[in-house]
C-alpha positions in Angstrom: 82.1 112.5 101.1 82.2 115.9 102.2 85.0 118.2 103.2 82.8 118.7 106.5 83.0 114.9 107.4 86.6 115.0 106.8 87.4 117.6 108.8 85.2 116.4 111.7 87.0 113.2 111.4 90.4 114.7 111.6 89.3 116.5 114.6 88.3 113.4 116.0 91.8 111.6 115.3 93.4 114.7 116.7 91.3 114.6 119.9 90.5 110.8 121.0 93.0 109.3 118.6 92.7 105.3 117.9 91.2 104.0 121.1 92.3 100.2 121.1 89.0 98.8 123.0 86.9 100.3 119.8 85.6 98.2 116.9 87.9 98.8 114.3 87.4 98.2 110.3 91.0 98.3 109.7 91.5 95.6 112.3 88.5 93.5 110.4 90.4 93.9 107.1 93.5 92.4 108.6 91.8 89.8 110.1 90.1 89.1 106.6 93.5 89.3 104.9 95.1 86.6 107.3 92.1 84.1 106.8 92.1 84.5 102.9 96.1 84.2 103.0 95.7 81.2 104.9 93.2 79.4 102.5 95.3 80.5 99.8 98.5 79.0 101.2 96.7 76.0 101.9 96.0 75.3 97.9 98.5 77.3 96.1 102.0 76.0 96.3 103.6 76.9 92.6 104.8 80.7 92.1 102.3 80.7 89.5 99.4 79.6 91.7 100.5 81.9 94.5 100.4 85.0 92.1 97.2 83.9 90.9 95.9 83.7 94.7 97.2 87.1 95.5 94.8 88.1 92.8 92.0 86.4 94.1 92.9 87.5 97.6 93.1 91.1 96.4 89.5 90.8 94.5 88.2 89.5 97.7 89.6 91.6 100.0 88.9 94.7 98.3 85.6 93.9 96.8 84.1 92.7 100.1 85.7 95.8 102.0 83.9 98.2 99.5 80.5 96.3 99.1 80.2 96.3 103.1 81.5 99.9 103.2 79.1 101.2 100.5 76.0 98.7 101.9 76.5 100.3 105.6 76.7 103.8 104.1 73.4 103.3 101.8 71.6 101.5 104.9 72.6 104.3 107.3 71.5 107.1 105.2 68.1 105.6 104.3 67.4 105.0 107.7 68.2 108.9 107.9 70.4 111.2 106.3 72.3 112.2 109.7 72.8 108.7 110.5 74.7 108.4 107.2 76.6 111.2 107.6 77.7 110.2 111.3 78.5 106.7 110.0 80.9 108.4 107.2 82.7 110.2 109.7 82.9 107.5 111.7 84.6 105.4 108.7 87.1 108.4 107.7 88.4 108.4 111.4 88.7 104.8 111.6 91.2 104.9 108.2 93.3 108.0 109.7 94.9 106.8 112.8 97.6 110.0 112.5 97.6 110.3 116.4 98.1 106.8 116.5 101.1 106.6 114.2 102.8 109.5 115.6 102.6 107.9 119.2 103.8 104.6 117.8 106.9 106.4 115.9 107.6 108.1 119.4 107.7 104.8 120.6 110.1 103.1 118.2 112.4 106.4 118.4 112.6 106.7 122.0 114.8 103.2 122.7 116.4 103.8 119.6 118.0 107.4 120.7 119.0 105.3 123.9 121.2 102.6 121.8 118.5 100.0 122.5 118.2 98.4 119.1 116.2 95.3 120.1 113.3 97.2 121.7 113.3 99.7 118.9 113.0 96.8 116.4 110.3 95.5 118.8 108.4 98.2 118.6 108.6 98.8 115.0 107.3 95.2 114.5 103.9 96.2 115.9 103.7 99.1 113.0 105.2 97.6 110.0 104.7 94.2 108.4 108.3 93.4 107.4 110.8 91.6 109.5 112.3 94.1 111.4 115.0 91.7 113.5 118.1 92.5 111.5 117.2 96.3 110.9 119.8 98.9 111.6 119.1 102.3 112.7 118.7 104.1 109.6 116.8 101.5 108.3 114.2 101.6 111.3 114.1 105.3 110.6 113.4 105.1 107.1 110.7 102.6 108.0 108.8 104.5 110.4 108.7 107.1 108.2 107.4 105.0 105.2 104.8 104.0 107.6 
């Protein structure tokens, strides 16, 4: 990956953000995680089996993600070097999400400033995987910063 590709991807993120209707590999990876997790939970019930299933899930998700990314990049570069570079920029752009996360953080902060903990917790649940239903203001702030 070139520095120029990273700079162009960052500029795209600043200018257009993360359009919700565009195809997004991070969403696809999230769907893969959900599917694999559902299968593992169907067959693994003990703590040991769940830990082993988690390892299998990691291998499947990381391995498949790497293989698909590598394959798409190499196929695009094989077709034409410029197409390979454009695909590289798009892949980097899709994982940055700086503008999107900044907007989401503001959406959590606004109701928190107004004292509306319920709405702030709800907005936070859109960007974190943890249970937000009982979080206090300082915990909400910490979760936003960590994200």
